[in-house]
C-alpha positions in Angstrom: 0.0 0.0 0.0 1.5 3.3 -1.1 1.3 6.1 1.5 0.2 9.5 0.5 3.0 12.0 0.9 2.3 14.2 3.9 3.4 17.5 2.4 0.8 17.1 -0.4 -1.9 16.3 2.1 -1.1 19.4 4.2 -0.9 21.6 1.1 -4.4 20.4 0.1 -5.8 21.1 3.5 -4.1 24.5 3.7 -5.4 25.3 0.3 -9.0 24.5 1.3 -8.6 26.6 4.5 -7.2 29.5 2.5 -10.1 29.3 0.0 -12.6 29.1 2.9 -11.2 32.3 4.5 -10.9 34.2 1.2 -14.5 33.3 0.2 -15.7 34.3 3.6 -14.0 37.7 3.5 -15.3 38.4 -0.1 -18.8 37.2 0.7 -19.0 39.1 3.9 -17.9 42.4 2.3 -20.3 42.0 -0.7 -23.2 41.2 1.6 -23.0 44.7 3.2 -24.5 46.3 0.1 -27.9 45.3 -1.4 -26.7 45.4 -5.1 -23.6 43.3 -4.5 -25.6 41.0 -2.2 -27.3 39.8 -5.4 -23.9 38.5 -6.6 -23.6 36.7 -3.3 -27.0 35.2 -3.7 -26.0 33.9 -7.1 -22.7 32.5 -5.9 -24.4 30.7 -3.1 -26.9 29.2 -5.5 -24.2 28.1 -7.9 -22.3 26.5 -5.0 -25.5 24.6 -4.1 -25.8 23.3 -7.6 -22.2 22.3 -7.7 -22.5 20.4 -4.4 -25.6 18.5 -5.4 -24.4 17.6 -9.0 -21.0 16.5 -7.6 -22.8 14.0 -5.4 -24.7 12.9 -8.5 -21.3 12.1 -10.1 -20.9 15.2 -12.3 -17.4 16.6 -12.4 -17.4 20.5 -12.5 -15.2 23.4 -11.6 -16.1 25.2 -8.4 -17.9 28.5 -9.1 -15.8 31.6 -8.8 -16.7 35.2 -7.9 -15.4 36.8 -11.1 -13.5 34.3 -13.3 -15.3 31.9 -15.6 -14.4 28.3 -16.4 -11.0 27.3 -17.8 -10.7 26.5 -21.5 -13.1 29.3 -22.5 -12.5 32.6 -24.4 -10.7 35.5 -22.8 -13.8 37.5 -22.1 -15.7 34.6 -20.6 -12.7 33.5 -18.6 -12.2 37.1 -17.3 -15.8 37.9 -16.4 -17.8 34.7 -16.9 -18.1 33.9 -13.1 -19.4 37.4 -12.3 -22.0 37.2 -15.1 -23.1 33.7 -14.0 -23.5 34.9 -10.4 -25.6 37.9 -11.5 -27.8 35.7 -13.7 -28.2 33.1 -10.9 -28.8 35.8 -8.3 -31.6 37.3 -10.4 -33.1 33.9 -11.0 -32.9 32.9 -7.3 -34.3 36.2 -6.0 -37.2 36.0 -8.4 -38.0 32.5 -7.1 -37.6 33.5 -3.5 -39.9 36.5 -3.9 -42.5 34.4 -5.6 -42.4 31.9 -2.7 -42.2 34.5 0.2 -44.3 37.5 -0.9 -47.5 35.6 -0.1 -46.7 36.0 3.6 -44.1 38.8 3.8 -46.5 41.2 2.0 -49.1 40.3 4.6 -46.6 40.9 7.4 -45.8 44.3 5.9 -49.6 45.1 5.6 -50.1 43.9 9.2 -47.3 46.2 10.4 -48.9 49.1 8.7 -52.4 48.3 9.8 -51.3 47.6 13.3 -48.3 49.6 14.5 -48.5 52.5 12.0 -52.2 52.7 12.1 -52.3 52.8 15.9 -49.6 55.4 16.0 -51.8 57.6 13.9 -54.8 56.9 16.2 -56.7 54.6 13.9 -57.8 52.4 16.8 -61.1 51.4 15.3 -59.2 49.2 12.8 -56.9 47.7 15.5 -58.1 44.1 14.8 -56.8 44.3 11.2 -53.1 44.2 12.1 -53.0 41.1 14.3 -55.4 39.1 12.1 -53.5 39.8 8.9 -50.2 39.0 10.6 -51.4 35.7 11.9 -52.7 34.8 8.5 -49.3 35.6 7.0 -47.6 33.6 9.8 -49.7 30.5 9.0 -48.8 30.8 5.3 -45.1 31.2 6.3 -45.3 28.1 8.4 -46.5 26.1 5.4 -43.8 27.5 3.1 -40.6 28.0 5.1 -39.8 24.3 5.7 -39.9 23.6 1.9 -37.8 26.7 1.0 -34.3 25.0 1.3 -35.4 22.1 -0.8 -36.8 24.4 -3.4 -33.5 26.3 -3.5 -31.5 23.1 -3.9 -33.7 21.9 -6.7 -33.5 25.3 -8.4 -29.7 25.3 -8.1 -29.2 21.8 -9.3 -31.4 22.2 -12.4 -30.3 25.8 -13.0 -33.7 26.9 -14.3 -36.4 29.1 -12.8 -39.2 26.7 -13.6 -37.6 24.2 -11.2 -38.6 26.4 -8.3 -42.2 25.4 -9.0 -41.9 21.7 -9.6 -44.2 21.1 -6.7 -44.7 17.3 -7.1 -40.9 16.7 -7.3 -40.3 19.0 -4.3 -43.0 17.1 -2.3 -41.3 13.8 -3.1 -37.9 15.1 -2.0 -39.4 16.3 1.3 -40.9 12.9 1.9 -37.5 11.2 1.4 -35.6 13.8 3.5 -37.7 13.0 6.6 -36.2 14.3 9.9 -33.7 16.4 8.1 -36.3 19.0 7.2 -37.1 20.0 10.8 -33.4 19.6 11.7 -32.5 22.2 9.1 -35.4 24.4 10.3 -34.1 24.3 13.8 -30.6 25.3 12.7 -32.1 28.2 10.6 -33.9 29.4 13.7 -30.8 29.3 15.8 -28.6 31.1 13.3 -31.2 33.8 12.8 -31.0 34.9 16.4 -28.2 37.5 15.9 -30.4 39.4 13.4 -33.2 39.5 16.0 -30.8 40.7 18.7 -29.2 43.3 16.6 -32.4 45.1 15.6 -33.0 46.4 19.0 -29.4 46.6 20.1 -29.0 50.4 19.8 -32.4 51.0 21.4 -31.8 48.9 24.4 -28.0 49.4 24.7 -28.1 52.3 27.2 -29.7 49.9 29.8 -26.6 47.7 29.9 -23.9 50.1 28.4 -24.7 53.6 29.7 -21.5 55.0 28.2 -23.2 54.9 24.8 -25.3 57.9 25.8 -22.0 59.9 26.0 -20.8 59.0 22.5 -20.7 61.6 19.7 -22.9 61.1 16.6 -19.8 60.1 14.6 -18.9 57.5 17.2 -22.4 56.1 17.1 -22.3 56.0 13.3 -19.0 54.1 13.5 -20.5 51.7 16.0 -23.5 51.1 13.8 -21.2 50.5 10.8 -19.2 47.8 12.8 -22.5 46.1 13.8 -23.6 46.1 10.2 -20.3 44.6 9.0 -20.5 41.9 11.7 -24.1 41.1 10.7 -23.1 40.9 7.0 -20.3 38.5 7.8 -22.7 36.4 10.0 -25.3 36.4 7.2 -22.9 35.1 4.6 -21.2 32.4 6.7 -24.6 31.2 8.1 -26.2 31.1 4.7 -23.2 29.3 3.2 -23.6 26.6 5.9 -27.4 26.4 5.5 -27.3 26.3 1.7 -24.5 23.6 1.7 -26.5 21.4 4.1 -29.7 21.9 2.1 -27.8 20.8 -1.1 -26.5 17.7 0.7 -29.9 16.8 2.0 -31.3 17.3 -1.5 -28.5 15.2 -3.1 -29.3 12.3 -0.7 -33.1 12.5 -1.0 -33.7 13.4 -4.7 -32.2 10.1 -6.2 -34.4 8.1 -3.8 -37.4 10.1 -4.9 -36.5 9.6 -8.5 -36.1 5.8 -7.9 -39.7 5.7 -6.6 -41.2 7.7 -9.3 -38.9 7.6 -12.3 -41.3 9.1 -14.8 -41.8 12.2 -12.6 -38.1 12.9 -12.6 -37.4 12.4 -16.3 -34.9 14.9 -17.7 -33.4 15.9 -14.3 -30.0 15.4 -12.8 -31.5 13.4 -10.0 -32.9 10.9 -12.5 -29.3 10.1 -13.7 -28.4 9.2 -10.1 -31.7 7.5 -9.2 -31.4 4.6 -6.8 -33.6 2.2 -4.9 -35.8 3.6 -2.2 -38.6 2.5 0.0 -41.9 4.3 0.1 -42.2 6.6 3.1 -45.0 6.8 5.6 -47.3 9.7 5.0 -48.0 10.0 8.7 -44.3 10.2 9.5 -43.7 12.7 6.7 -46.6 14.8 8.0 -45.2 14.6 11.5 -41.7 15.8 10.5 -43.2 18.6 8.5 -45.5 19.7 11.4 -42.4 19.9 13.6 -40.7 22.0 11.0 -43.7 24.3 10.8 -43.6 24.8 14.5 -39.9 25.8 14.2 -40.8 28.1 11.3 -43.2 29.9 13.7 -40.1 30.9 15.7 -38.6 32.7 12.7 -41.9 34.5 12.1 -42.1 35.6 15.8 -38.5 36.9 15.6 -39.5 39.1 12.6 -42.5 40.5 14.5 -40.7 41.2 17.7 -37.6 42.8 16.1 -39.8 45.3 14.2 -41.2 46.7 17.4 -37.6 47.9 18.0 -36.7 48.8 14.4 -39.2 50.1 11.9 -37.4 49.7 8.6 -40.3 48.5 6.4 -38.1 46.8 3.8 -36.9 44.2 6.4 -40.3 42.6 6.3 -39.6 41.6 2.6 -35.8 41.4 2.6 -34.9 39.2 5.6 -31.4 37.8 4.9 -32.6 34.2 5.4 -35.7 34.6 3.2 -34.7 36.6 0.2 -31.6 38.8 -0.3 -28.5 38.1 1.9 -28.3 41.7 3.0 -28.7 42.5 6.7 -30.1 45.9 5.9 
């Protein structure tokens, strides 16, 4: 048995570590601005597709931030990666808005009808805000557990229509089983810093009274540091969540394709289809109900944080729901 030279092994591991750090720095910086966050969204989607297709047996180059694939023309090589990230970002954002607007728009309307309407003394319509919000929350609980699977399918197939392959998505969710609520729990946990940061400057004087003595420029610098930290957290968290979603999809989709081969014709999962046993509908429903309960936690975080921070766009552009920009 031939031993692998240790220097080559260490070089490979150091190279991967260097790539991880470099991508984290680039992604964290780009996430601080809404326009460049679109590039980040596209890069994350392309990474998801690469992860899933690699597990299906396809050999591909890792997506880059700017450079395109090797063995292409000069222009494509120089800017192909950036162009692909923008294209993928627009496609992903379109799909995410189509999936999330049914409840985020209701949340925004509830905020206006509740908080803003009450502020302007419109008390006779006070019931509108809570009722609309709870309707939006119920819809979000139905949709949020399926969102990572949708993104993984979209990324793997690299076409917008894949985001609405509802029968295929349902079959993947059934095969994924307990992994759906596990991913929902991790999402809820990683979203806590966004919830905490929304009211940080409002509540800070209670535990850090020296903030009241800071000049406007110092406060602006502090807010900038918080925004940069949130951007870095958003990127690293989303990278982890999207990678896990792609791996879950890559494990479940071939089994789903093995059960219903005709349904999966023409997809990458069909090429990797394998044997699978039918899943219990009761067990699938139970796992999804648990994921829905966890999704309620994310909805509650959005509601509670907006009592401390009234930026209306955050109802629509939560970093974990649409654009990876902490706002």
